N, C-alpha and C positions, 0 to 999 in steps of 0.2 A: 505588463503594466493594466492591462487590459483586462485580463484575466483576474488580477488581484484585487482591481477596483470592483468588479461585479461581484467578486465574492464577500467584498467588506458591505456592498450594498444591501446582499441581500436578508440579513437580520433586520435592516431598516425596514426595509419594506414589508417585511413580515408582520412586524408589529404598528406600522403607521396605520392611522384608520384610514378607511377607502372614502373616496370623492363620494358626496351624494348620488345616487342613480336617479337622474332626472327624470320626471314622468314627461309623457308627451308634451307638447306644445306648452300651454299653461296652466295647465291641470293643478299644479300644486298653488300657484296664484289662486285659483277659484274654490279653494278650500282653506282660504285663511279665516273667513268669520262667517258661521254658521248657525241654523236655527232649526231645531227639533220642531216639528208641526206633532205634536205627539196623540193626538185624539181624531184623526182624519182615519185613518185605516187601521186604528190602535184604540180598543174598548168604544167604536164610535157609540152615539148615543141612538142610532138609528141604522137599519140596513138597507133604508130604499136606495134606489137609483138618485133619487133628486137629492138625499143627503149628500150621496160622495159626489156630486155636481156642483152642488151649493155651499159646502161647507168653508172652505175657505172662498172669500167673495175677490175679482179683481182688483178691488180698491186694496184689498190688504195684500195682495201680491205686489202690487206696486209701492205698498208701505213699506215691505219687507227691503226691497231695493233702496228707498227711501233713508230708511234707517242705517243702511250700509251693509246689509248680508249679502253675502258671496253666494252661497249655498242655502239650500234646504234639506235637511235629514229627514228624511220620511219613513220612519216606522209602519212597519206593514205585519200585522198579527197574522201568519199562515193561516191557522183556522179560520179566516174568513174566506178563503179564498176555495174551501170546500164545502160540499154540502153534507146533511147527517150521514149520508151513507159513504164519505170520503171521495166523492167525485169532484174533480175541478169544476168551478162555477167560472164559465168563459167570461162573463158578464162584470164579475169582479175585478177578474186581472183587467179587463178592459178598462174599467173605472181608477184602476190604479195608473195605468199608461197616460189615461186622459188627464189625470191629475199632475202628472209627471209634465206633459207637453204644455198644461198651462202654466206650469210654474216657470219652465225654460222661454216659454214666450214672453214672459215678463222679467226677463235678463237674469235668470237665475239657474244655476246648477244644481242637480238634484242626486242626494244620495239615497238609493232605495235599500232599507234592510228590513231583513226577517226579523220578527221579534214575537216570539212564542210566548204563549200565557202557560198553557199546561205540559206542553213537553217535557219529557224528561230523558233528555238524549245521553247522560251519564249511564243509564240504565236500560233503555228500551231502544233495542234495534229497530223497532219498526218507527219509532221517531227519527233515527238517524237517517233510515231510508227516505222518508217523507222529506228530511229537510234536504236533501240529494234532489229528490225528485220534484219537489217545489221550485227549486231553483233552475232547473233544467225548464219548466215550464215557464216561469218567468223570464227567465234570461231569454228566451226565443221570441217574447213579446217586447222587451227593452230592446233587444239586439237594432231596431231600424232605428232607435233615437242616436241623437248627437254624439258621438263617443268623448267628444271635450267637455260634454256638460251632464252626461248620466255616470253614475258611479255606482256600482254593485258591492254593498256591504254584507259578506255572509253570514253573521248573526250578532245578534244582541247579546252580550253579557254571558259567554258560556262559564261553566264553572268547572269542571272535569278536576277538582284540586287534588283526588285523589289517585289520576290518571292524567296528566296533563299531555304524555306522549299520545293518547287515545285521540286527544282535541287535537293535535298535531297532525294525525293521521287524517281525522275528518274533516279539517279544514283543506287539507291539501285536495282530498275528495271532492269537495263543493268546490274548490276553486277550479278544477279541471273541467267539471263540469259547466259553469260558466262559460269559462275562457272557450269551449268547443261553442257555445253558440254567439258570444261576443268576444272575436278575437283581439279588438282594438279598444274595448273599455278598459277603464282603470276598475281595478279588485279592491275592495279595503276589506283586511283581514286583521286579526285582533289574540292578543294571548287570553290563556285562561283565566280562572279567578277572577270572575265578574267584568274581566274587560279591564281590570285596574293595573296600574302603573306596574307592580310586582309581577303582574302576568305577562306583560309585553316584555321586560327585562328577561324574561324566562325563556321569550317565544324564539324557534329558530326559523328566519325566514323562510317564505316558499320560493322554488327556485323559478320564478317568473319576475323579469323586471318590472312589471306595468302593476305594480301591488303596491299600495299605500297601507301603512297600520295606524290603527288607531289604540287607544287606553281613554278610560274615564276617569275623570280627577273631580274629586269632591271632598279631597284631605283639606282639614281636619274632618272626617267624615260624621264625627260625633257630635260637632258643632253645626256644620252646614245642615244636616238632616235632624237636630234636635234630638240625637239618640236612638233615630227609628229601628236601627240594627241591634241596639243593646237594650233594649227593654225598658229604657228610662221613664222614671214615672213624673217627674216634674219637670216638663218639656219647657215652662216658661221660667223656669230658671237657669236653662241653657241659651236661652233666646234673648237674657239680659246681657250676657257676655260680650263684650265689644270686638271689633277686631281694630288692631293687631292684638295678640296675647302672647308678649314677650315677657309680662311681668308677671310671673306666676301669682303673687300675693293678690295682685289687684285684678287679675283674673278668678280667682276664687273668690274674691270679695264681691264683685260683680254678679256672680252666680248663686250666690248665697239662699240656701233652703232648709227647711226642716227636716225633708225626705233624706234620710242618711244614704239610701242607694245611691239617690242622683249627686249626693255632697260627695262621697267617695268618686264616684266617676267624675265630676267634675274637678275636684283636685289632681287626679290622675291626668285628666287631659292637660288642665292649664301646666302641667309639670314640663309640658312639651314645648313650652315657647314658640309656638306658632307665630309666624310673621311673614314679610315679604323676602327676607333672605332664606327662611327655609322653604317657602315655595320657588324660590328660583334655584336652589340647590337640587330638588326634587325634579325640576325641567330638566337640568344640565344633565341626570341622568338619563332620561328621556332622547336628549340630544346626543349624548355618546353614543348610546344604541344604534339610533338611525347612523352615525359618522362609522361607527365599526363595521356597519351591515350594508353601508352605500344604501340606505331607505330613507323613505319620505314616512315621517311620523306626522299624525296631526291628534287633537284630544275633543271627540265628537259629541263629548258629554260633559259640561261644567253647570255648575249652579249653586244655590245658596237658598235655604227657606225662608220665604216672605215673611216668616213670624218674626225674624229678627228684625233689629231696628235699621231702618232704611240705610242711615249713613254708615253703619257697619257692613250692608251687604255691597253698598256703591264700594266703600274701600275694598272690601275682600274681592271682589271681581276687578276692579284696578289693578290688584296686584297679580291676580292670578293671570290675566290677559297680560300685563307688562312681562310677566317671567315668562309666557309661553311665546310672546315676541322676541325677547331677548335671545329665545333660542330655536327660533325659526321654526314654531309649531303652530298650525293652525288650529281653531276651536270651533265647537257650536255649542250654544247656551240648550238647556234643558229648561224649558221647553218655552215653547209660545202660550201655550193656554194652560202651563203647569204653574204651580205655587214657587217651584222652586227657581223659576224663571222670571217670564214678565205676566203671567197669570192673567192672562188675555180675558177679558170680559166684555161682551157685545150687548147692546138693548135691543130693543125690540124692533128701533129703526135702523139697526145695523151699525150703529155707531161703536167703535171699539175704543176701550181703555186699556192701559198695560202699565207696567210697573215703572216709571221713567227713572228711578233711582237706579234700575239695572241697565238702562240703556247710557247713561250717563258711567256708571262704572266701567263697561265694555267700552268705552269711548267712540260709542254712536251716536248718530245725528238725532236729535230731538223731536224734529220735524214731521 
């Protein structure tokens, strides 16, 4: 009987999803609600030590926590870490570490990610070597920081559409370089195709249990980005489309335009019937991938154009974060200074204003 019972159980065990592999401690909980600070070490408006010391004030860091954010995603442009001859600049690495320490002192976890501007990783071996070398140098400097509050994200939005297996191999190589210096820290990995949901679903997880996986979610991208990747000519027409978009005729009527190209694009978009139910179904596919692989998944970029009416932005972000929460997926807004997110403005006295409709949509505190 024992042998027969075991034989019957084997097929069930083979197809049942594995339980989620828990990250150490409370790290998954620290990745629930995040904020990208997009222009501190990415396209900074100055390169002086003073700029890197003061770009975000202590009052702003306290405000991040008061709004309810758990972590900051810190994009770092690797080109900024080298001089014109390709040599590493120790002072720039030190500036990144100082920024991380300040954020952590304010009660926030920090996800450091490399965000190259001109690298062509798909075609340039030199850039692939630079990715690994930069992470070796950066990981050594991040290693002394609290493993429960310091996350190392390998790369922002790899493409590799024609060779996803090459991205799998490169990501594994870079992860090994990070792990050599940071044995207890959690690594953040991602799929190809600009880190979108499809890239995640095609990804084979790394052979390392202390890894979380991310995807970026701006769907429906034609609407959230006002057709930025589609060559859309009448962006104002797209911005007039409200959320939700479950009624194709009402959707098309809201986006009426005399520009034929945009009119056709809007008609195609509206036929997709985007609403809260569709968002939730998409997030379920990410959750299913996580369960199948015993992995932790987050969406560390979400957002919607500030040119869209505030009520529609708020409603969309509410539905996105609700769909993510229903599927146990953390998120991060893109971004603090970006028009896709809070659109932070700072006056001469240092007073900061942000898009409060975004805070409301995400269920954050307004104080």
